[in-house]
C-alpha positions as CSV (number, residue, x, y, z in Angstrom):
1,M,0.0,0.0,0.0
2,H,2.9,2.3,0.9
3,K,4.7,1.6,-2.4
4,L,1.5,2.2,-4.4
5,K,1.0,5.6,-2.7
6,R,4.6,6.5,-3.3
7,K,4.2,5.6,-7.0
8,Q,1.1,7.8,-7.3
9,I,3.0,10.7,-5.8
10,V,5.8,10.3,-8.3
11,N,3.4,10.1,-11.2
12,L,1.6,13.2,-9.9
13,I,4.8,15.1,-9.7
14,T,5.8,14.0,-13.2
15,V,2.5,15.1,-14.7
16,T,2.6,18.4,-12.8
17,I,6.1,19.2,-14.0
18,F,5.0,18.3,-17.6
19,F,1.9,20.5,-17.3
20,I,3.8,23.4,-15.9
21,S,6.4,23.1,-18.6
22,I,3.8,23.2,-21.3
23,V,2.0,26.2,-19.8
24,A,5.3,28.0,-19.3
25,F,6.5,27.4,-22.9
26,S,3.1,28.5,-24.2
27,I,3.2,31.7,-22.3
28,L,6.8,32.3,-23.3
29,H,5.7,31.8,-27.0
30,L,3.3,34.7,-26.6
31,F,6.1,37.1,-25.8
32,M,8.7,35.9,-28.4
33,D,9.1,37.0,-31.9
34,D,8.7,34.3,-34.5
35,E,11.9,33.1,-36.1
36,K,12.2,33.4,-39.9
37,I,14.8,30.6,-40.6
38,S,16.4,27.7,-38.9
39,L,20.2,27.7,-39.3
40,I,20.5,24.1,-38.2
41,E,18.0,22.9,-40.7
42,R,18.8,25.4,-43.5
43,R,15.1,26.2,-44.2
44,R,12.5,28.8,-43.6
45,L,10.2,28.3,-40.7
46,E,6.4,28.3,-40.8
47,Q,4.9,31.6,-40.0
48,F,1.5,32.3,-38.4
49,P,-1.1,31.2,-41.1
50,K,-3.5,33.7,-42.6
51,F,-7.0,32.8,-41.4
52,T,-9.9,32.3,-43.7
53,V,-13.2,30.5,-43.2
54,S,-12.6,28.2,-46.2
55,K,-9.2,27.2,-44.9
56,L,-10.8,26.4,-41.5
57,L,-13.6,24.3,-43.0
58,T,-11.1,22.2,-45.0
59,N,-8.7,21.8,-42.1
60,Q,-6.0,23.6,-44.1
61,W,-5.7,26.3,-41.5
62,L,-5.4,23.9,-38.6
63,D,-2.7,21.9,-40.4
64,S,-0.8,25.1,-41.1
65,F,-1.2,26.2,-37.5
66,E,0.1,22.9,-36.2
67,S,3.2,23.2,-38.4
68,Y,3.6,26.8,-37.1
69,L,3.5,25.7,-33.5
70,L,6.1,23.0,-34.1
71,D,8.4,25.4,-36.0
72,Q,8.0,28.3,-33.5
73,F,8.4,26.2,-30.3
74,P,10.4,28.3,-27.8
75,M,14.2,27.5,-27.6
76,R,13.7,25.2,-30.6
77,E,17.2,25.7,-31.9
78,Q,18.8,25.3,-28.5
79,V,17.0,22.0,-28.0
80,K,18.3,20.8,-31.3
81,Y,21.8,21.9,-30.4
82,L,21.5,20.1,-27.1
83,D,20.4,16.9,-28.9
84,I,23.5,17.1,-31.2
85,S,25.8,17.8,-28.2
86,L,24.4,14.8,-26.2
87,K,24.9,12.5,-29.2
88,Q,28.5,13.6,-29.8
89,V,29.8,14.3,-26.2
90,V,27.7,11.9,-24.0
91,F,27.0,9.0,-26.4
92,K,30.2,9.5,-28.3
93,N,28.6,9.2,-31.7
94,G,31.2,9.7,-34.5
95,D,28.6,11.3,-36.7
96,V,25.2,12.8,-36.0
97,D,22.5,12.4,-38.6
98,G,25.2,11.8,-41.2
99,F,27.3,14.8,-40.3
100,Y,30.8,14.6,-38.8
101,R,33.6,16.9,-37.8
102,V,37.3,16.7,-38.6
103,G,39.2,19.5,-36.9
104,E,37.5,22.7,-38.0
105,Y,35.8,21.1,-41.0
106,L,32.3,19.8,-41.0
107,S,31.4,17.2,-43.6
108,K,28.5,15.0,-44.6
109,I,28.7,11.3,-45.1
110,L,28.1,10.7,-48.8
111,Y,28.0,7.0,-49.0
112,S,27.6,4.7,-50.9
113,Y,29.1,4.5,-54.3
114,N,26.3,4.1,-56.9
115,E,27.9,2.6,-59.9
116,S,24.8,2.3,-62.0
117,D,24.1,6.0,-61.3
118,V,27.6,7.0,-62.3
119,I,27.3,5.0,-65.6
120,H,23.9,6.5,-66.2
121,N,25.2,10.1,-65.8
122,A,28.2,9.3,-68.1
123,D,25.8,8.0,-70.7
124,K,23.7,11.1,-70.4
125,I,26.7,13.4,-71.0
126,S,27.8,11.3,-73.9
127,E,24.2,11.6,-75.3
128,L,24.5,15.4,-75.0
129,Y,27.8,15.3,-76.8
130,N,26.5,13.2,-79.7
131,R,23.3,15.3,-80.1
132,Y,24.8,18.8,-79.9
133,L,28.6,18.9,-79.4
134,M,30.3,16.8,-82.0
135,H,33.2,18.5,-83.8
136,M,33.6,20.9,-80.9
137,N,36.3,21.0,-78.3
138,V,34.8,19.4,-75.2
139,Y,36.3,18.9,-71.8
140,M,35.4,17.3,-68.5
141,A,36.5,18.2,-65.0
142,I,35.3,16.4,-61.9
143,V,35.5,18.1,-58.5
144,P,35.9,16.0,-55.4
145,D,33.6,16.6,-52.4
146,K,35.0,17.3,-49.0
147,G,34.7,13.6,-48.0
148,Y,37.6,12.9,-50.4
149,F,39.8,14.6,-47.8
150,T,38.0,13.9,-44.5
151,A,36.2,10.6,-44.6
152,D,38.5,7.6,-45.2
153,H,41.5,8.7,-43.2
154,N,39.3,9.4,-40.2
155,G,37.3,6.2,-40.1
156,Y,34.1,7.4,-41.8
157,P,32.4,5.6,-44.7
158,S,33.9,6.7,-48.0
159,I,33.4,5.9,-51.6
160,D,36.3,4.7,-53.8
161,Y,36.9,8.0,-55.7
162,K,39.4,6.4,-58.1
163,L,37.0,3.7,-59.0
164,M,34.2,6.2,-59.5
165,V,36.2,8.4,-61.8
166,D,37.6,5.5,-63.8
167,T,34.1,4.0,-64.2
168,F,32.7,7.4,-65.3
169,M,35.5,8.0,-67.8
170,K,35.2,4.5,-69.2
171,H,31.6,5.1,-70.2
172,L,32.1,8.7,-71.3
173,D,32.4,9.5,-75.0
174,K,36.1,9.2,-75.8
175,N,36.1,12.5,-77.7
176,I,35.6,14.4,-74.4
177,T,39.0,15.3,-72.9
178,Y,39.3,14.7,-69.2
179,I,41.1,17.4,-67.0
180,D,42.2,15.9,-63.7
181,V,41.9,18.6,-61.0
182,F,42.1,16.2,-58.0
183,P,45.9,16.8,-57.5
184,L,45.3,20.6,-57.4
185,L,43.0,20.5,-54.4
186,T,43.4,20.1,-50.7
187,L,41.0,20.4,-47.8
188,K,42.1,24.0,-47.0
189,Q,40.5,25.1,-50.3
190,Y,37.0,24.2,-48.9
191,Y,34.9,26.0,-46.4
192,Y,34.7,24.8,-42.8
193,T,30.9,24.8,-42.6
194,D,30.0,24.5,-46.3
195,A,30.2,21.8,-49.0
196,H,31.8,24.2,-51.5
197,W,35.3,25.3,-52.4
198,R,36.6,28.8,-51.8
199,Q,36.8,30.8,-55.0
200,E,39.9,32.7,-53.9
201,E,41.7,29.3,-53.5
202,I,41.0,27.7,-56.9
203,Y,42.9,29.9,-59.3
204,P,45.3,27.0,-60.0
205,V,42.3,24.9,-61.1
206,A,41.1,27.7,-63.4
207,E,44.6,28.2,-64.8
208,T,45.0,24.4,-65.5
209,I,41.7,24.2,-67.2
210,A,42.4,27.3,-69.3
211,K,45.8,25.9,-70.4
212,K,44.2,22.6,-71.4
213,M,41.6,24.5,-73.5
214,S,44.4,26.7,-75.0
215,V,42.9,29.9,-73.5
216,E,44.7,32.7,-71.8
217,I,43.0,34.1,-68.7
218,S,43.7,37.1,-66.4
219,D,46.8,36.9,-64.2
220,E,46.1,35.9,-60.6
221,K,47.5,39.3,-59.5
222,S,44.8,41.2,-61.4
223,Y,42.1,40.1,-59.0
224,E,40.8,42.1,-56.0
225,L,39.6,40.2,-53.0
226,N,36.1,41.2,-51.7
227,S,34.7,39.8,-48.4
228,Y,31.4,39.2,-46.8
229,A,30.8,38.2,-43.2
230,P,29.3,36.4,-41.4
231,F,29.0,33.5,-43.7
232,N,27.3,30.4,-42.3
233,G,27.6,27.5,-44.7
234,V,25.0,24.8,-45.3
235,Y,26.5,22.6,-42.5
236,F,26.9,25.5,-40.0
237,G,23.9,24.4,-37.9
238,R,25.4,21.0,-37.3
239,S,28.4,22.4,-35.4
240,E,26.3,22.7,-32.2
241,G,27.6,26.3,-31.9
242,A,31.2,25.2,-31.6
243,L,32.3,26.7,-34.9
244,Q,32.4,30.4,-35.7
245,S,30.9,32.0,-38.7
246,E,33.3,32.3,-41.7
247,T,34.1,34.9,-44.4
248,L,32.9,34.4,-47.9
249,N,35.3,35.9,-50.5
250,Y,34.8,36.7,-54.1
251,L,37.3,37.9,-56.7
252,T,36.8,40.9,-59.1
253,N,38.8,42.5,-61.8
254,Q,38.0,44.8,-64.7
255,V,36.7,42.0,-66.8
256,I,34.3,40.7,-64.1
257,N,33.2,44.2,-63.1
258,H,32.2,45.2,-66.7
259,A,30.6,41.9,-67.7
260,V,26.8,41.7,-68.1
261,V,24.8,38.7,-67.0
262,T,21.3,37.7,-68.2
263,Y,19.2,34.7,-67.1
264,Q,17.0,32.6,-69.2
265,D,13.8,34.3,-70.4
266,E,14.8,37.6,-68.6
267,S,15.7,40.9,-70.2
268,E,17.0,42.4,-66.9
269,E,20.7,42.8,-66.8
270,H,22.7,41.5,-63.7
271,R,26.3,41.4,-62.6
272,V,28.5,38.4,-62.1
273,Y,28.1,38.7,-58.4
274,D,24.5,39.5,-57.4
275,L,25.3,41.0,-54.0
276,K,21.7,40.9,-52.7
277,N,22.0,37.1,-52.7
278,L,24.5,37.4,-49.9
279,E,21.5,37.8,-47.7
280,N,19.9,34.6,-48.9
281,L,19.6,31.5,-46.8
282,D,22.5,30.2,-48.9
283,A,24.9,33.1,-49.5
284,Y,26.8,31.1,-52.0
285,D,24.1,32.1,-54.4
286,V,26.1,35.3,-54.9
287,F,28.0,33.4,-57.6
288,L,26.0,34.0,-60.8
289,G,22.6,33.9,-59.0
290,G,22.8,30.4,-57.6
291,P,20.7,27.7,-59.3
292,Q,19.7,28.9,-62.8
293,P,18.8,26.8,-65.9
294,I,20.7,29.1,-68.3
295,V,23.0,32.1,-67.6
296,N,24.6,34.2,-70.3
297,I,27.7,36.3,-69.6
298,M,28.9,38.9,-72.1
299,N,32.5,40.0,-71.7
300,Y,32.9,43.4,-73.2
301,E,36.6,43.6,-72.4
302,A,37.3,40.5,-74.6
303,T,40.1,40.6,-77.2
304,T,38.8,37.4,-78.7
305,K,35.5,36.2,-80.3
306,K,35.8,32.8,-78.7
307,E,32.8,31.5,-76.7
308,L,32.5,29.0,-73.9
309,I,29.6,26.8,-72.8
310,V,29.8,25.4,-69.3
311,F,27.6,22.6,-68.1
312,R,27.8,22.9,-64.4
313,D,26.6,22.6,-60.8
314,S,27.2,25.2,-58.1
315,F,31.0,24.5,-58.0
316,G,31.1,25.7,-61.6
317,S,29.3,28.9,-60.6
318,S,32.3,30.1,-58.7
319,L,34.9,28.7,-61.1
320,T,33.4,30.3,-64.3
321,P,34.2,34.0,-63.4
322,L,37.9,33.0,-63.4
323,L,37.6,31.7,-66.9
324,L,35.6,34.6,-68.2
325,S,38.6,36.7,-69.4
326,G,39.4,34.1,-72.1
327,Y,36.1,34.4,-73.9
328,S,33.7,37.0,-75.3
329,K,30.7,35.1,-74.2
330,V,30.1,32.4,-71.6
331,T,26.9,30.4,-71.3
332,L,26.2,28.3,-68.2
333,I,23.7,25.5,-68.4
334,D,22.4,23.5,-65.4
335,I,20.8,20.5,-66.9
336,R,19.1,19.6,-63.6
337,Y,16.6,22.2,-64.5
338,M,16.5,21.7,-68.3
339,D,14.9,19.4,-70.8
340,L,17.9,18.1,-72.7
341,S,15.8,17.5,-75.9
342,K,15.0,21.3,-76.1
343,L,18.5,22.7,-75.5
344,N,18.9,23.9,-79.0
345,D,15.8,26.0,-78.6
346,Y,17.9,28.2,-76.3
347,I,21.5,27.6,-77.4
348,D,23.0,28.0,-80.8
349,F,25.6,25.2,-80.8
350,T,28.3,26.2,-83.3
351,D,32.1,26.2,-82.6
352,Q,32.2,27.1,-78.9
353,D,34.5,25.5,-76.4
354,V,32.6,23.2,-74.0
355,L,33.4,22.4,-70.4
356,F,31.5,20.0,-68.1
357,V,32.4,20.6,-64.5
358,Y,30.6,18.6,-61.8
359,N,31.1,17.6,-58.2
360,T,31.3,13.9,-57.3
361,T,28.1,14.0,-55.3
362,V,26.2,15.1,-58.4
363,L,27.8,12.4,-60.6
364,N,27.0,9.8,-58.0
365,N,23.3,10.4,-58.2
366,R,21.2,9.8,-61.3
367,V,18.4,12.2,-60.2
368,N,20.6,15.1,-61.4
369,F,20.6,13.9,-65.0
370,K,17.1,13.1,-66.1
């Protein structure tokens, strides 16, 4: 009887504490401003839904309100940081939700190696070559993700990068010239909290590619370093607050400053670096507007009539400005957002140089090449 009464008291205390916590957090929520974004999840948070009778009758408003309450829960980010810290410090998890830290560098486990996807993507690029690019000078550069430098040597799952590249090139049309940039890269050329490389560190890559394509580009000393801070990379929220914000740098010179950029189906003119994008959730969009199906860049400082077409992902967005001085016009194409059968509706394929530049994570996933 005594034990039963004691258990009832414990249960009562537990329920009371829970009830008080719910009430306290609810009251706290009334006095807190809603957060716009979640750094840890890299997404915009649900805002208070606009009320209409029709939305209420169809439960749409209630569903939105429920999402709003979950997103705007007081101390939500702190709770998530605590969860990450407990998993890493207390439970000694090497990675948390697929993210791991090596020194100051945060990386994401990108495993496993998908051979069929790699072959599929090589076949797609070969199909592109045979449909549009035959008799043109076509080149291929593959950019390793950060896991190439951080995973295997530190005990984390890693793909066999040599096998991946060899398989890809084996199935790629033999008329496409491979440019090996792996030896030119080290971990220090990547951001601590982001997946991307640092533009100010990749001039040797641009120079090597330009030489292979028999093009002369601006001297490295011609560039001026411009900085933006604080920059929080796509992995920043996974650092449980242990890593500091970084500085994003972008390079300018006379060619870049005078170049004019237009996007597909738009008449408005832009610059190579759209500085308002520095305030985006992903500030890396500053490089040529981020994800865009087609980007045209006119170089009015050019001393040549040569043109370049770049099939690229976001790594190519920061590389291309360093190649711009060698061409009068550069067209960037992101085939993840394009119907390949209709490319010639937008591009006049004549005698341009062509460069494919893709990160290993893109080539390892067939969803990127439909």
